[in-house]
MIFIVO-431028 format. One line per field, with one value per residue: residue number from 0; residue in one letter; x, y, z of N, C-alpha, C in turn. Coordinates in steps of 0.1 Angstrom, whole numbers, m for minus. Layout:
num = c(NUM,...)
residuo = c(A,...)
n_xx = c(X,...)
n_yy = c(Y,...)
n_zz = c(Z,...)
ca_xx = c(X,...)
ca_yy = c(Y,...)
ca_zz = c(Z,...)
c_xx = c(X,...)
c_yy = c(Y,...)
c_zz = c(Z,...)
END
This chain:
num = c(0,1,2,3,4,5,6,7,8,9,10,11,12,13,14,15,16,17,18,19,20,21,22,23,24,25,26,27,28,29,30,31,32,33,34,35,36,37,38,39,40,41,42,43,44,45,46,47,48,49,50,51,52,53,54,55,56,57,58,59,60,61,62,63,64,65,66,67,68,69,70,71,72,73,74,75,76,77,78,79,80,81,82,83,84,85,86,87,88,89,90,91)
residuo = c(X,X,X,X,X,X,X,X,X,X,X,X,X,X,X,X,X,X,X,X,X,X,X,X,X,X,X,X,X,X,X,X,X,X,X,X,X,X,X,X,X,X,X,X,X,X,X,X,X,X,X,X,X,X,X,X,X,X,X,X,X,X,X,X,X,X,X,X,X,X,X,X,X,X,X,X,X,X,X,X,X,X,X,X,X,X,X,X,X,X,X,X)
n_xx = c(932,899,889,885,879,887,899,887,886,870,877,873,896,920,947,974,997,1018,1030,1020,996,978,956,939,933,921,898,884,880,864,841,833,828,812,794,805,822,856,874,906,932,960,996,1016,1032,1018,994,1003,1012,988,974,992,990,963,966,982,964,951,938,936,930,924,899,897,885,892,895,899,889,907,928,953,980,977,972,997,1015,1005,1011,1039,1048,1031,1022,1046,1054,1035,1034,1043,1032,1012,989,968)
n_yy = c(967,977,1000,1026,1011,990,957,930,898,869,839,805,788,762,755,735,719,706,687,661,665,676,663,656,681,693,677,683,710,710,697,716,739,733,739,764,784,787,776,773,753,737,733,758,770,763,776,802,805,803,826,846,843,852,878,887,889,911,913,929,927,902,883,859,828,806,770,757,774,794,787,794,784,779,805,816,802,810,837,837,821,824,851,866,856,865,892,923,919,936,929,927)
n_zz = c(932,925,906,929,950,977,980,998,1014,1027,1044,1054,1074,1078,1096,1096,1119,1109,1080,1083,1096,1079,1064,1085,1097,1075,1071,1096,1092,1069,1080,1099,1085,1064,1035,1031,1010,996,1013,1029,1034,1050,1054,1071,1051,1028,1032,1033,1007,993,1003,995,967,963,972,952,932,939,964,994,1021,1045,1060,1083,1094,1118,1118,1142,1161,1166,1183,1208,1201,1174,1165,1172,1156,1131,1132,1133,1111,1089,1085,1081,1057,1039,1043,1028,1004,1001,1013,1042)
ca_xx = c(921,888,886,890,875,897,894,890,880,868,879,875,910,925,962,980,1010,1028,1025,1013,983,970,944,930,928,912,885,877,876,852,829,829,824,803,794,810,833,868,882,920,938,974,1007,1019,1038,1007,984,1009,1012,974,971,1000,984,952,971,987,952,945,932,944,927,919,892,899,878,901,887,901,884,918,936,965,991,975,975,1011,1020,1001,1019,1053,1051,1023,1021,1058,1055,1025,1037,1050,1024,1001,978,968)
ca_yy = c(976,978,1015,1031,1001,981,944,921,885,861,825,796,784,751,756,723,721,700,680,649,669,683,656,657,695,696,671,690,723,707,694,728,750,728,744,778,783,794,769,773,744,732,738,773,773,762,787,815,805,806,840,854,843,861,892,890,892,924,913,937,924,889,880,844,820,794,758,753,785,803,783,802,778,781,819,819,796,819,849,834,814,828,865,872,852,872,906,928,917,946,924,930)
ca_zz = c(934,915,908,942,960,983,979,1009,1012,1039,1042,1065,1074,1086,1096,1101,1125,1100,1068,1088,1101,1069,1062,1097,1098,1064,1074,1106,1086,1061,1088,1106,1076,1054,1021,1030,1000,998,1023,1027,1044,1047,1063,1070,1038,1018,1035,1029,992,989,1006,986,954,964,973,939,924,943,977,1004,1035,1047,1073,1084,1105,1120,1121,1156,1168,1168,1195,1209,1194,1160,1162,1173,1143,1120,1133,1131,1099,1077,1083,1075,1043,1032,1044,1017,992,1001,1020,1056)
c_xx = c(911,884,893,886,887,891,898,883,879,869,879,889,913,940,967,994,1021,1022,1016,999,973,956,934,924,918,898,877,872,864,839,824,823,815,805,800,822,845,877,897,925,952,984,1008,1024,1027,997,990,1009,998,971,979,995,972,956,976,976,945,939,941,942,920,911,891,891,885,892,888,897,896,925,949,977,990,977,990,1018,1017,1009,1033,1056,1043,1024,1034,1060,1046,1028,1045,1043,1013,989,979,959)
c_yy = c(975,992,1020,1022,993,967,936,908,878,847,817,790,772,751,743,726,716,692,668,652,675,676,657,671,698,690,678,703,721,705,707,738,746,733,758,777,790,788,769,764,741,736,753,777,773,773,800,816,809,821,849,855,852,875,896,893,904,924,920,933,910,889,865,839,807,782,753,764,794,800,791,797,780,796,823,814,805,831,848,829,819,843,870,868,860,887,911,926,928,942,927,919)
c_zz = c(922,915,920,953,964,983,992,1006,1026,1036,1055,1063,1083,1085,1103,1107,1117,1089,1072,1093,1091,1066,1073,1098,1087,1066,1085,1100,1077,1069,1094,1097,1065,1040,1020,1021,1004,1009,1019,1038,1040,1058,1062,1057,1027,1020,1030,1014,987,991,997,972,953,964,959,929,929,957,987,1018,1036,1061,1073,1096,1107,1124,1135,1166,1173,1182,1196,1201,1179,1156,1162,1160,1131,1120,1130,1117,1087,1074,1076,1060,1034,1032,1032,1004,991,1008,1035,1063)
END
């Protein structure tokens, strides 16, 4: 926290189904989001590590824009593999 302010952040996100998809997902995310900073891409483990690191620096809430427009399978993967890894850090 910064004083009594709560810290949130907004990021474009490219979540790859597996390690073999990271380059493709990253390229799509870069094309879709252009110069919008703060792009986070990678496997669920990599994305969780990035979000956990930000939570460790005080971020409590994340607003994420998925590069695949939040396809149901991506949201399911995020819910099963990323959220549990980030939960408990104080982030929401």
